[in-house]
C-alpha positions, 0 to 999 in steps of 0.5 A: 688464443687468450686464457679466457677463450681457452678456459671457455673451450675447456668448459665445453668439455665439461658440458660434453662429459655431462652427456656421457651417462645419458648417451651411454644408457642409449647404447644398450648393453655393450660391454664397457671396454668394447664401448671404450674401444669403439668410441675412442676409435671414432674420436681418433678417426674424427680428428684424423679426417681434419688432417685431410685439409691440414696434412701438417697436423699429423706431425703432432704424433711425433712425440717423445716417449714421455709425452705418449706415456702421459697421454695414453696413461691418462686416457687409458689408465683413467678409463680402465680404473674407472670401469674396474671401479664400476665393476667392483663397487656401486656407481654412486659410491665409485662416482663419489670418490672418482669426483675428487679429481676436480679438487685435486686439479685445483690443488695440484695447479699450485705446483705449476710455474707461474700459478698461485692458488688463492683462497677463493679457488680452494673455497670454490673447489670445496663447495663443489666437493660438498655439492657432489657429496650431497648429490651422491649421498642424497641418492642413497650412496653407502660405503661397505667393506665389500666395495673397497677394491672398487672404491680404491680403483675409483680413488686412484682413477681420480689421481690419474686424471688430475695428474694427466690434466695438470701434466698437460699444462707442463707439456703445453708445447705439445700440439693438441692434435697429438690427442688423436694419437692418444685416443687411437692407442687407447682404443687399441688397448681397450680392444685388447682388454675387451678380447681378454675379459668381455663377450662381444655385443653389437648394437641392435638398433640404429638408435644405439649405433647413433648413440655410439657415434655421438659418444665418439664424436663428443664426450669421448672425442671432441671433449678431450681436445677441448680439455687439452686446450683448456688445461694448456692455455686456460685457467686451470683452477677455474676449470678444476672447480667448474668440473664439479658441474659434470655430475650435476649436469649429467643427473639433470640430463638423465632426468630430462631423458626420464632415467632419473627423478628430481629431488631436494638434495639435487636442488641443494647440490646445484646451488653448492656446485654453481656457487663454488664454480662462480667463486673459483671463477671470480678473477675471470668474471672480473676481467670479462 
């Protein structure tokens, strides 16, 4: 697999994650950790079904403790912190700090062997950051002292996801099939937290069940496998900068579904984020 193909596969994860918000809204009022447990379990089972025709793939689960710590720590640690942030701070403010992770991926990539951070990578990431800040502040995000614990959780979550993504590159010898195991353990941990702190709420309609299954197969399933391929074999700097498209596309899908409305700030943010992504991907575009 070429770097360009792997990068395109990684970009598909960004597209799937942009559907996360609108699909989550469609699931109704299911508590956060219960929803995480259900969707991560579906994501793990969907991958395991493929092992029927590829029985040798199950060997990917035989990994040393360090690999499991990185995989489960990244998936469960990030989502636990992000859900905590959403409990303790408004979504707009939490999202603003959480979306530092694309910039951190671009910066952390310079620490990898054989990777060199160029000016246009940093410039593209900063343009994307500016667009994301505008996207949230244009929708009325305000930082207040009472929200500091939640904002701290969102900030740490950004570092956790960026670290997991970049460390995946260092663990490039680990097969992507191992992600199924990470998803399964994450589902178990989410179930434990759910039992301890949340009431159980089951879906009321067929549409809600369909949304849960779609989440498990796509944004909380295939997206993690696609991201793993992109991080291990693609251009990590391009993927980091392009990740800023996630909140923009997410807002666009919410508008199409009738859950949000278009604004001037959104249009300007779109230009900044798209421009930043194109600038960061300049090298890849030249090769195409």
